[in-house]
FIPA-409373 format. One record per residue (C-alpha): x, y, z; residue number from 1. Coordinates in nm, 2 decimals. Example, Ala and Ser with C-alpha at 12.3 -4.5 7.8 and 13.67 -1.06 7.14 Angstrom:
ATOM:xx:yy:zz:i
ATOM:1.23:-0.45:0.78:1 $
ATOM:1.37:-0.11:0.71:2 $
***
This chain:
ATOM:xx:yy:zz:i
ATOM:1.48:-2.37:0.60:1 $
ATOM:1.54:-2.22:0.94:2 $
ATOM:1.56:-2.46:1.23:3 $
ATOM:1.49:-2.39:1.60:4 $
ATOM:1.81:-2.37:1.80:5 $
ATOM:1.86:-2.68:2.02:6 $
ATOM:1.88:-2.53:2.37:7 $
ATOM:1.99:-2.86:2.52:8 $
ATOM:2.31:-2.86:2.33:9 $
ATOM:2.62:-2.70:2.48:10 $
ATOM:2.64:-2.34:2.37:11 $
ATOM:2.97:-2.19:2.25:12 $
ATOM:3.12:-1.91:2.44:13 $
ATOM:2.97:-1.57:2.35:14 $
ATOM:3.16:-1.37:2.09:15 $
ATOM:3.13:-1.01:1.99:16 $
ATOM:3.17:-0.94:1.62:17 $
ATOM:3.24:-0.61:1.47:18 $
ATOM:2.98:-0.47:1.23:19 $
ATOM:3.12:-0.57:0.90:20 $
ATOM:3.23:-0.92:1.00:21 $
ATOM:2.88:-0.98:1.14:22 $
ATOM:2.73:-0.88:0.81:23 $
ATOM:2.98:-1.00:0.56:24 $
ATOM:2.88:-1.37:0.59:25 $
ATOM:2.56:-1.29:0.40:26 $
ATOM:2.69:-0.99:0.20:27 $
ATOM:2.74:-1.18:-0.12:28 $
ATOM:2.41:-1.36:-0.13:29 $
ATOM:2.21:-1.06:-0.03:30 $
ATOM:2.39:-0.84:-0.28:31 $
ATOM:2.30:-1.09:-0.55:32 $
ATOM:1.94:-1.11:-0.44:33 $
ATOM:1.91:-0.73:-0.41:34 $
ATOM:2.04:-0.69:-0.76:35 $
ATOM:1.79:-0.94:-0.89:36 $
ATOM:1.51:-0.76:-0.70:37 $
ATOM:1.58:-0.45:-0.91:38 $
ATOM:1.45:-0.65:-1.20:39 $
ATOM:1.14:-0.74:-1.01:40 $
ATOM:1.21:-1.10:-0.91:41 $
ATOM:1.26:-1.07:-0.53:42 $
ATOM:1.07:-0.82:-0.32:43 $
ATOM:1.22:-0.53:-0.12:44 $
ATOM:1.06:-0.65:0.20:45 $
ATOM:1.14:-1.01:0.12:46 $
ATOM:1.51:-0.95:0.07:47 $
ATOM:1.53:-0.71:0.37:48 $
ATOM:1.36:-0.96:0.59:49 $
ATOM:1.59:-1.24:0.46:50 $
ATOM:1.89:-1.03:0.55:51 $
ATOM:1.77:-0.95:0.90:52 $
ATOM:1.63:-1.29:0.98:53 $
ATOM:1.94:-1.48:0.86:54 $
ATOM:2.16:-1.25:1.06:55 $
ATOM:1.94:-1.28:1.37:56 $
ATOM:1.92:-1.65:1.36:57 $
ATOM:2.29:-1.68:1.28:58 $
ATOM:2.38:-1.48:1.59:59 $
ATOM:2.12:-1.66:1.80:60 $
ATOM:2.25:-2.01:1.70:61 $
ATOM:2.61:-1.91:1.73:62 $
ATOM:2.56:-1.72:2.05:63 $
ATOM:2.71:-1.41:1.89:64 $
ATOM:2.63:-1.06:2.01:65 $
ATOM:2.64:-0.79:1.74:66 $
ATOM:2.84:-0.48:1.81:67 $
ATOM:2.65:-0.16:1.86:68 $
ATOM:2.50:-0.03:1.54:69 $
ATOM:2.52:-0.36:1.34:70 $
ATOM:2.15:-0.37:1.29:71 $
ATOM:2.15:-0.02:1.14:72 $
ATOM:2.45:-0.13:0.93:73 $
ATOM:2.24:-0.41:0.78:74 $
ATOM:1.97:-0.17:0.68:75 $
ATOM:2.22:0.08:0.55:76 $
ATOM:2.39:-0.18:0.34:77 $
ATOM:2.07:-0.30:0.20:78 $
ATOM:1.97:0.06:0.11:79 $
ATOM:2.30:0.10:-0.06:80 $
ATOM:2.26:-0.22:-0.26:81 $
ATOM:1.93:-0.12:-0.40:82 $
ATOM:2.01:0.25:-0.46:83 $
ATOM:1.80:0.42:-0.73:84 $
ATOM:1.89:0.36:-1.09:85 $
ATOM:1.77:0.60:-1.35:86 $
ATOM:1.73:0.57:-1.73:87 $
ATOM:1.69:0.81:-2.01:88 $
ATOM:1.38:0.83:-2.23:89 $
ATOM:1.37:0.89:-2.60:90 $
ATOM:1.27:1.23:-2.72:91 $
ATOM:0.91:1.22:-2.83:92 $
ATOM:0.80:1.40:-3.14:93 $
ATOM:0.46:1.52:-3.25:94 $
ATOM:0.42:1.22:-3.48:95 $
ATOM:0.54:0.94:-3.26:96 $
ATOM:0.37:0.76:-2.98:97 $
ATOM:0.50:0.54:-2.70:98 $
ATOM:0.43:0.23:-2.91:99 $
ATOM:0.68:0.34:-3.18:100 $
ATOM:0.99:0.32:-2.95:101 $
ATOM:1.24:0.09:-3.12:102 $
ATOM:1.36:-0.24:-2.97:103 $
ATOM:1.72:-0.15:-3.01:104 $
ATOM:1.67:0.17:-2.81:105 $
ATOM:1.51:-0.03:-2.53:106 $
ATOM:1.81:-0.27:-2.53:107 $
ATOM:2.05:0.02:-2.52:108 $
ATOM:1.86:0.17:-2.22:109 $
ATOM:1.86:-0.16:-2.04:110 $
ATOM:2.24:-0.18:-2.09:111 $
ATOM:2.28:0.17:-1.96:112 $
ATOM:2.06:0.09:-1.66:113 $
ATOM:2.27:-0.21:-1.57:114 $
ATOM:2.59:0.00:-1.60:115 $
ATOM:2.45:0.27:-1.38:116 $
ATOM:2.35:0.02:-1.12:117 $
ATOM:2.70:-0.13:-1.11:118 $
ATOM:2.85:0.22:-1.09:119 $
ATOM:2.61:0.32:-0.81:120 $
ATOM:2.69:0.01:-0.60:121 $
ATOM:3.06:0.10:-0.62:122 $
ATOM:3.01:0.47:-0.55:123 $
ATOM:2.78:0.40:-0.25:124 $
ATOM:3.00:0.14:-0.08:125 $
ATOM:3.09:0.38:0.20:126 $
ATOM:2.79:0.61:0.19:127 $
ATOM:2.51:0.64:0.44:128 $
ATOM:2.14:0.65:0.33:129 $
ATOM:1.96:0.93:0.51:130 $
ATOM:1.63:0.75:0.48:131 $
ATOM:1.44:1.05:0.33:132 $
ATOM:1.20:1.03:0.04:133 $
ATOM:1.26:1.25:-0.28:134 $
ATOM:1.27:1.62:-0.20:135 $
ATOM:0.99:1.85:-0.33:136 $
ATOM:1.23:1.96:-0.60:137 $
ATOM:1.21:1.61:-0.74:138 $
ATOM:0.83:1.62:-0.79:139 $
ATOM:0.66:1.65:-1.12:140 $
ATOM:0.61:1.86:-1.32:141 $
ATOM:0.85:2.13:-1.22:142 $
ATOM:1.17:1.94:-1.25:143 $
ATOM:1.04:1.68:-1.50:144 $
ATOM:1.25:1.62:-1.81:145 $
ATOM:1.06:1.74:-2.11:146 $
ATOM:1.05:1.40:-2.29:147 $
ATOM:0.91:1.22:-1.98:148 $
ATOM:0.65:1.50:-1.92:149 $
ATOM:0.53:1.45:-2.28:150 $
ATOM:0.49:1.08:-2.24:151 $
ATOM:0.31:1.13:-1.90:152 $
ATOM:0.07:1.37:-2.06:153 $
ATOM:0.00:1.13:-2.34:154 $
ATOM:-0.07:0.86:-2.08:155 $
ATOM:-0.31:1.09:-1.89:156 $
ATOM:-0.48:1.22:-2.20:157 $
ATOM:-0.85:1.28:-2.13:158 $
ATOM:-0.81:1.27:-1.75:159 $
ATOM:-0.91:1.60:-1.60:160 $
ATOM:-1.00:1.48:-1.25:161 $
ATOM:-0.91:1.17:-1.04:162 $
ATOM:-1.07:1.04:-0.72:163 $
ATOM:-0.83:0.82:-0.51:164 $
ATOM:-1.06:0.63:-0.28:165 $
ATOM:-0.79:0.46:-0.08:166 $
ATOM:-0.51:0.68:0.08:167 $
ATOM:-0.37:0.61:0.42:168 $
ATOM:-0.21:0.85:0.66:169 $
ATOM:0.00:0.75:0.96:170 $
ATOM:0.10:0.93:1.28:171 $
ATOM:0.26:0.86:1.62:172 $
ATOM:0.26:1.19:1.81:173 $
ATOM:-0.02:1.10:2.05:174 $
ATOM:0.02:1.41:2.27:175 $
ATOM:0.01:1.65:1.96:176 $
ATOM:-0.22:1.49:1.70:177 $
ATOM:-0.38:1.20:1.89:178 $
ATOM:-0.23:0.95:1.64:179 $
ATOM:-0.07:0.64:1.77:180 $
ATOM:0.14:0.34:1.65:181 $
ATOM:0.19:0.04:1.87:182 $
ATOM:0.53:0.01:2.02:183 $
ATOM:0.55:-0.34:1.89:184 $
ATOM:0.63:-0.22:1.54:185 $
ATOM:0.95:-0.05:1.67:186 $
ATOM:1.09:-0.32:1.90:187 $
ATOM:1.37:-0.55:1.79:188 $
ATOM:1.21:-0.84:1.99:189 $
ATOM:0.96:-0.82:1.70:190 $
ATOM:1.22:-0.82:1.42:191 $
ATOM:0.98:-0.85:1.12:192 $
ATOM:0.77:-0.56:1.26:193 $
ATOM:1.09:-0.35:1.31:194 $
ATOM:1.21:-0.42:0.96:195 $
ATOM:0.87:-0.34:0.81:196 $
ATOM:0.86:-0.01:1.00:197 $
ATOM:1.19:0.10:0.86:198 $
ATOM:1.06:0.08:0.50:199 $
ATOM:0.72:0.23:0.58:200 $
ATOM:0.87:0.52:0.75:201 $
ATOM:1.10:0.58:0.46:202 $
ATOM:0.81:0.56:0.22:203 $
ATOM:0.62:0.81:0.43:204 $
ATOM:0.90:1.06:0.40:205 $
ATOM:1.05:1.06:0.75:206 $
ATOM:1.40:0.96:0.86:207 $
ATOM:1.37:0.99:1.24:208 $
ATOM:1.09:0.88:1.47:209 $
ATOM:1.15:1.18:1.70:210 $
ATOM:1.10:1.54:1.64:211 $
ATOM:0.83:1.80:1.62:212 $
ATOM:0.57:1.79:1.34:213 $
ATOM:0.66:1.45:1.20:214 $
ATOM:0.29:1.35:1.17:215 $
ATOM:0.22:1.67:0.97:216 $
ATOM:0.55:1.61:0.78:217 $
ATOM:0.41:1.28:0.65:218 $
ATOM:0.09:1.44:0.53:219 $
ATOM:0.28:1.73:0.37:220 $
ATOM:0.49:1.48:0.18:221 $
ATOM:0.17:1.31:0.04:222 $
ATOM:0.03:1.65:-0.05:223 $
ATOM:0.35:1.74:-0.23:224 $
ATOM:0.32:1.42:-0.44:225 $
ATOM:-0.04:1.50:-0.53:226 $
ATOM:0.05:1.86:-0.63:227 $
ATOM:0.30:1.72:-0.87:228 $
ATOM:0.04:1.53:-1.07:229 $
ATOM:-0.01:1.72:-1.40:230 $
ATOM:-0.39:1.71:-1.42:231 $
ATOM:-0.64:1.98:-1.31:232 $
ATOM:-0.79:1.80:-1.01:233 $
ATOM:-0.66:1.50:-0.80:234 $
ATOM:-0.84:1.43:-0.48:235 $
ATOM:-0.74:1.17:-0.22:236 $
ATOM:-0.97:1.02:0.03:237 $
ATOM:-0.77:1.02:0.36:238 $
ATOM:-0.86:0.72:0.58:239 $
ATOM:-0.89:0.75:0.95:240 $
ATOM:-0.83:0.43:1.15:241 $
ATOM:-1.01:0.35:1.47:242 $
ATOM:-0.88:0.16:1.77:243 $
ATOM:-0.98:-0.20:1.85:244 $
ATOM:-1.27:-0.27:2.08:245 $
ATOM:-1.38:-0.60:2.22:246 $
ATOM:-1.74:-0.74:2.20:247 $
ATOM:-1.82:-0.57:2.53:248 $
ATOM:-1.74:-0.23:2.38:249 $
ATOM:-1.41:-0.18:2.57:250 $
ATOM:-1.10:-0.05:2.41:251 $
ATOM:-0.83:-0.31:2.37:252 $
ATOM:-0.49:-0.14:2.35:253 $
ATOM:-0.30:-0.46:2.32:254 $
ATOM:-0.47:-0.54:1.99:255 $
ATOM:-0.46:-0.18:1.86:256 $
ATOM:-0.19:-0.16:1.60:257 $
ATOM:-0.25:0.20:1.50:258 $
ATOM:-0.50:0.48:1.56:259 $
ATOM:-0.56:0.77:1.33:260 $
ATOM:-0.84:0.99:1.49:261 $
ATOM:-1.12:1.11:1.27:262 $
ATOM:-1.04:1.47:1.37:263 $
ATOM:-0.68:1.44:1.24:264 $
ATOM:-0.82:1.34:0.90:265 $
ATOM:-1.06:1.64:0.92:266 $
ATOM:-0.78:1.88:1.00:267 $
ATOM:-0.60:1.77:0.68:268 $
ATOM:-0.91:1.82:0.48:269 $
ATOM:-0.93:2.17:0.61:270 $
ATOM:-0.56:2.24:0.56:271 $
ATOM:-0.56:2.10:0.20:272 $
ATOM:-0.92:2.13:0.08:273 $
ATOM:-0.82:2.09:-0.29:274 $
ATOM:-0.64:1.76:-0.24:275 $
ATOM:-0.80:1.59:0.06:276 $
ATOM:-1.14:1.46:0.16:277 $
ATOM:-1.17:1.28:0.50:278 $
ATOM:-1.31:0.93:0.55:279 $
ATOM:-1.40:0.85:0.91:280 $
ATOM:-1.33:0.52:1.09:281 $
ATOM:-1.57:0.39:1.36:282 $
ATOM:-1.54:0.05:1.52:283 $
ATOM:-1.89:-0.09:1.54:284 $
ATOM:-1.84:-0.25:1.88:285 $
ATOM:-1.76:0.07:2.07:286 $
ATOM:-2.04:0.19:2.29:287 $
ATOM:-2.06:0.53:2.13:288 $
ATOM:-2.04:0.41:1.77:289 $
ATOM:-2.37:0.55:1.66:290 $
ATOM:-2.30:0.89:1.82:291 $
ATOM:-1.96:0.91:1.65:292 $
ATOM:-2.10:0.80:1.32:293 $
ATOM:-2.36:1.07:1.34:294 $
ATOM:-2.10:1.33:1.44:295 $
ATOM:-1.89:1.24:1.14:296 $
ATOM:-2.19:1.27:0.90:297 $
ATOM:-2.26:1.61:1.04:298 $
ATOM:-1.91:1.71:0.93:299 $
ATOM:-2.00:1.60:0.58:300 $
ATOM:-1.84:1.26:0.58:301 $
ATOM:-2.00:0.98:0.38:302 $
ATOM:-1.74:0.71:0.37:303 $
ATOM:-1.64:0.49:0.67:304 $
ATOM:-1.32:0.28:0.67:305 $
ATOM:-1.28:-0.07:0.83:306 $
ATOM:-1.00:-0.32:0.82:307 $
ATOM:-1.17:-0.61:0.99:308 $
ATOM:-0.87:-0.84:1.00:309 $
ATOM:-0.66:-0.60:1.21:310 $
ATOM:-0.95:-0.42:1.38:311 $
ATOM:-1.10:-0.75:1.49:312 $
ATOM:-1.44:-0.68:1.35:313 $
ATOM:-1.67:-0.97:1.24:314 $
ATOM:-1.88:-0.80:0.96:315 $
ATOM:-2.14:-1.09:0.99:316 $
ATOM:-2.19:-1.04:1.37:317 $
ATOM:-2.53:-0.92:1.50:318 $
ATOM:-2.32:-0.67:1.70:319 $
ATOM:-2.29:-0.47:1.37:320 $
ATOM:-2.67:-0.46:1.30:321 $
ATOM:-2.74:-0.12:1.46:322 $
ATOM:-2.43:0.02:1.29:323 $
ATOM:-2.55:-0.10:0.95:324 $
ATOM:-2.89:0.05:1.02:325 $
ATOM:-2.73:0.38:1.09:326 $
ATOM:-2.51:0.36:0.79:327 $
ATOM:-2.82:0.32:0.57:328 $
ATOM:-3.03:0.59:0.73:329 $
ATOM:-2.74:0.84:0.72:330 $
ATOM:-2.67:0.75:0.36:331 $
ATOM:-2.31:0.66:0.43:332 $
ATOM:-2.08:0.41:0.26:333 $
ATOM:-1.86:0.14:0.41:334 $
ATOM:-1.51:0.10:0.26:335 $
ATOM:-1.40:-0.24:0.39:336 $
ATOM:-1.09:-0.44:0.34:337 $
ATOM:-1.15:-0.79:0.20:338 $
ATOM:-0.90:-1.07:0.15:339 $
ATOM:-0.59:-1.14:0.35:340 $
ATOM:-0.40:-0.86:0.53:341 $
ATOM:-0.02:-0.85:0.56:342 $
ATOM:0.07:-0.49:0.65:343 $
ATOM:-0.12:-0.40:0.98:344 $
ATOM:-0.05:-0.73:1.16:345 $
ATOM:0.20:-0.63:1.43:346 $
ATOM:-0.07:-0.66:1.71:347 $
ATOM:-0.23:-0.97:1.57:348 $
ATOM:-0.46:-1.04:1.29:349 $
ATOM:-0.78:-1.24:1.23:350 $
ATOM:-0.77:-1.33:0.86:351 $
ATOM:-1.11:-1.50:0.86:352 $
ATOM:-1.27:-1.16:0.91:353 $
ATOM:-1.14:-1.06:0.56:354 $
ATOM:-1.39:-1.30:0.40:355 $
ATOM:-1.59:-1.09:0.15:356 $
ATOM:-1.90:-1.30:0.21:357 $
ATOM:-1.92:-1.17:0.56:358 $
ATOM:-2.04:-0.84:0.41:359 $
ATOM:-2.36:-1.00:0.29:360 $
ATOM:-2.51:-0.90:0.62:361 $
ATOM:-2.44:-0.53:0.55:362 $
ATOM:-2.56:-0.56:0.19:363 $
ATOM:-2.87:-0.74:0.29:364 $
ATOM:-2.96:-0.46:0.53:365 $
ATOM:-2.94:-0.21:0.24:366 $
ATOM:-2.59:-0.07:0.30:367 $
ATOM:-2.36:0.04:0.02:368 $
ATOM:-2.02:-0.12:0.03:369 $
ATOM:-1.68:-0.07:-0.14:370 $
ATOM:-1.47:-0.39:-0.11:371 $
ATOM:-1.10:-0.29:-0.10:372 $
ATOM:-0.84:-0.44:-0.33:373 $
ATOM:-1.11:-0.66:-0.50:374 $
ATOM:-1.02:-0.92:-0.24:375 $
ATOM:-0.71:-0.99:-0.45:376 $
ATOM:-0.50:-1.17:-0.19:377 $
ATOM:-0.57:-1.50:0.00:378 $
ATOM:-0.84:-1.76:0.01:379 $
ATOM:-1.16:-1.77:0.22:380 $
ATOM:-1.42:-2.03:0.32:381 $
ATOM:-1.71:-2.04:0.08:382 $
ATOM:-1.97:-1.99:0.36:383 $
ATOM:-2.24:-1.95:0.10:384 $
ATOM:-2.23:-2.33:0.11:385 $
ATOM:-2.29:-2.34:0.48:386 $
ATOM:-2.11:-2.22:0.79:387 $
ATOM:-1.96:-2.57:0.84:388 $
ATOM:-1.79:-2.58:0.50:389 $
ATOM:-1.42:-2.65:0.46:390 $
ATOM:-1.40:-2.55:0.10:391 $
ATOM:-1.18:-2.24:0.03:392 $
ATOM:-1.21:-2.02:-0.27:393 $
ATOM:-0.99:-1.72:-0.38:394 $
ATOM:-1.12:-1.41:-0.20:395 $
ATOM:-1.12:-1.24:-0.54:396 $
ATOM:-1.37:-1.49:-0.67:397 $
ATOM:-1.60:-1.43:-0.37:398 $
ATOM:-1.57:-1.06:-0.42:399 $
ATOM:-1.68:-1.10:-0.79:400 $
ATOM:-1.97:-1.31:-0.67:401 $
ATOM:-2.10:-1.02:-0.46:402 $
ATOM:-2.04:-0.76:-0.74:403 $
ATOM:-2.24:-0.97:-0.98:404 $
ATOM:-2.53:-1.04:-0.74:405 $
ATOM:-2.83:-0.87:-0.90:406 $
ATOM:-2.99:-0.79:-0.56:407 $
ATOM:-2.69:-0.57:-0.47:408 $
ATOM:-2.70:-0.37:-0.79:409 $
ATOM:-2.60:-0.01:-0.73:410 $
ATOM:-2.47:-0.09:-0.38:411 $
ATOM:-2.18:-0.33:-0.43:412 $
ATOM:-1.85:-0.18:-0.54:413 $
ATOM:-1.48:-0.25:-0.52:414 $
ATOM:-1.16:-0.05:-0.54:415 $
ATOM:-0.85:-0.15:-0.74:416 $
ATOM:-0.60:-0.02:-0.49:417 $
ATOM:-0.28:-0.21:-0.44:418 $
ATOM:-0.37:-0.45:-0.72:419 $
ATOM:-0.04:-0.38:-0.90:420 $
ATOM:0.16:-0.51:-0.60:421 $
ATOM:0.35:-0.82:-0.70:422 $
ATOM:0.14:-1.07:-0.51:423 $
ATOM:-0.18:-0.94:-0.67:424 $
ATOM:-0.07:-0.92:-1.03:425 $
ATOM:-0.25:-1.25:-1.13:426 $
ATOM:-0.58:-1.10:-1.02:427 $
ATOM:-0.50:-0.76:-1.18:428 $
ATOM:-0.50:-0.95:-1.51:429 $
ATOM:-0.83:-1.11:-1.43:430 $
ATOM:-1.01:-0.79:-1.33:431 $
ATOM:-0.90:-0.61:-1.64:432 $
ATOM:-1.09:-0.88:-1.85:433 $
ATOM:-1.39:-0.88:-1.61:434 $
ATOM:-1.55:-0.60:-1.80:435 $
ATOM:-1.90:-0.67:-1.67:436 $
ATOM:-1.80:-0.52:-1.33:437 $
ATOM:-1.58:-0.23:-1.45:438 $
ATOM:-1.86:0.02:-1.38:439 $
ATOM:-1.85:-0.10:-1.02:440 $
ATOM:-1.48:-0.03:-0.98:441 $
ATOM:-1.31:0.28:-0.83:442 $
ATOM:-0.95:0.38:-0.83:443 $
ATOM:-0.72:0.38:-0.53:444 $
ATOM:-0.35:0.39:-0.45:445 $
ATOM:-0.33:0.24:-0.10:446 $
ATOM:-0.06:0.50:-0.03:447 $
ATOM:0.20:0.47:0.12:448 $
ATOM:0.23:0.12:-0.03:449 $
ATOM:0.33:0.25:-0.38:450 $
ATOM:0.61:0.45:-0.22:451 $
ATOM:0.78:0.14:-0.09:452 $
ATOM:1.04:0.04:-0.35:453 $
ATOM:0.97:-0.28:-0.54:454 $
ATOM:0.63:-0.35:-0.39:455 $
ATOM:0.51:-0.27:-0.74:456 $
ATOM:0.73:-0.46:-0.98:457 $
ATOM:0.68:-0.35:-1.33:458 $
ATOM:0.88:-0.63:-1.47:459 $
ATOM:0.63:-0.88:-1.34:460 $
ATOM:0.34:-0.67:-1.48:461 $
ATOM:0.53:-0.67:-1.81:462 $
ATOM:0.58:-1.05:-1.80:463 $
ATOM:0.20:-1.09:-1.74:464 $
ATOM:0.14:-0.91:-2.07:465 $
ATOM:-0.04:-0.61:-1.90:466 $
ATOM:0.22:-0.34:-1.98:467 $
ATOM:0.41:-0.26:-2.30:468 $
ATOM:0.78:-0.25:-2.27:469 $
ATOM:0.81:0.11:-2.38:470 $
ATOM:0.55:0.20:-2.12:471 $
ATOM:0.75:0.02:-1.85:472 $
ATOM:1.03:0.27:-1.91:473 $
ATOM:0.79:0.56:-1.85:474 $
ATOM:0.64:0.41:-1.53:475 $
ATOM:0.98:0.32:-1.38:476 $
ATOM:1.11:0.67:-1.42:477 $
ATOM:0.79:0.81:-1.26:478 $
ATOM:0.84:0.59:-0.96:479 $
ATOM:1.18:0.74:-0.89:480 $
ATOM:1.02:1.09:-0.88:481 $
ATOM:0.66:1.06:-0.76:482 $
ATOM:0.50:0.73:-0.66:483 $
ATOM:0.15:0.88:-0.67:484 $
ATOM:0.19:0.99:-1.03:485 $
ATOM:0.35:0.66:-1.12:486 $
ATOM:0.06:0.45:-1.00:487 $
ATOM:-0.19:0.67:-1.19:488 $
ATOM:0.02:0.65:-1.51:489 $
ATOM:0.06:0.27:-1.46:490 $
ATOM:-0.32:0.21:-1.42:491 $
ATOM:-0.40:0.43:-1.72:492 $
ATOM:-0.15:0.23:-1.94:493 $
ATOM:-0.25:-0.12:-1.82:494 $
ATOM:-0.41:-0.33:-2.09:495 $
ATOM:-0.48:-0.71:-2.08:496 $
ATOM:-0.37:-0.94:-2.37:497 $
ATOM:-0.73:-0.93:-2.48:498 $
ATOM:-0.71:-0.55:-2.52:499 $
ATOM:-0.92:-0.45:-2.21:500 $
ATOM:-0.82:-0.16:-1.99:501 $
ATOM:-0.99:0.03:-1.70:502 $
ATOM:-1.25:0.28:-1.82:503 $
ATOM:-1.21:0.65:-1.75:504 $
ATOM:-1.51:0.63:-1.52:505 $
ATOM:-1.31:0.41:-1.28:506 $
ATOM:-1.08:0.71:-1.20:507 $
ATOM:-1.36:0.96:-1.14:508 $
ATOM:-1.60:1.02:-0.85:509 $
ATOM:-1.90:0.78:-0.88:510 $
ATOM:-2.24:0.95:-0.82:511 $
ATOM:-2.33:0.68:-0.56:512 $
ATOM:-1.99:0.72:-0.38:513 $
ATOM:-1.96:1.10:-0.35:514 $
ATOM:-1.72:1.11:-0.05:515 $
ATOM:-1.86:1.42:0.12:516 $
ATOM:-2.18:1.62:0.15:517 $
ATOM:-1.99:1.94:0.25:518 $
ATOM:-2.03:2.23:0.02:519 $
***
């Protein structure tokens, strides 16, 4: 429990500590926690935040000033502690399947994994992490070991095309691409934001925030991952992300966490037409919302992205009525985050706006809606019982209520993106067994989230009985090479204890949700 520093007490004289002494106080504990996290019990962001916050509060309370570079040393140390650990797969034969891998082979692989991890910690003690994602030569299938490729093809058997309805892109080169990220995410006076940015940037494939072409570099990294998926066609819906506007229709830069212009998403669609389709983002409060929505439709766009919690949109507000009317008349689809939000929070967040029931207004007006993540995080007020209710229900349950409402048949959908993240696993188990809504589910990755190490913890999924032990071996190896492939393989291999899995239709383009009208 961290306690506020008593400013009335006499402060000790300021001391300057060298890098390693400033960090060493917590080295043992963090090393232990980092090792545990590799088995899926402590999260990457959780451990990194613990390291930084403990160090920050320690120096604050002791009036200690860190020597130059100590913060970077902390991050470097953490990266070293959780360096990648690889395992070997058994050679598949024409007569064996993944289910026939013997227990003793798995035990031997686990022992080898532990030995490799210990060896890597020793070897990396004085090394520096360059913060880059795997190179293109690491992508599948070109450099894929033959045994793993065989297992992957077995997992993807019958899958000829995939539609990923939830793929984020990020940018910061305002003068070049128009993309923006709030400075709050890069400032040490916002330590949690700063820590989070480090890992997101690494996941996106960039090591430095400066330099020409970094926005395009991030998209190219994603395209490389997609090209490494061994199926005939994989298409990602690239999500634009509009700025925040207040109820008077004025832009609010203080609350705008990030901005990905619609035209930047369109450029990527034109650059990589085989892999990308653009989704626009239009804030309903902006004065030119209807004009921008119409412009996007003329470019062939059918899907509009909202994240109400971070964009400060109340989906139940009458301010959205004209927008909903235009959505319906233009035959467009709203892809809307539901549930709590914990990633895009560095300029503030209004969690109440993530209540799935707020979307009744759009559905009642005849709109088609995709509820992101199945509302699989957080709890919301059950406003169906009245606006003055204090009763809270899991956002997931409220999402199901809308999916099962007969009057919304053919217009209420949900995506399963990010549902393998460690906080969402309990609801992943539930939705696998909720077979009555499976035909209303669509696939999504929520990239770059899967590229952040340990956000998806296969050990936790294994413990929930949703993944066979021999399949965990395959998925873990894929994550080291290509996170986009790994998530797809994982979701194809998931099976509930009752024997239910996601149908093939979940991974394909739904007729009602065709993302573009372009030829």
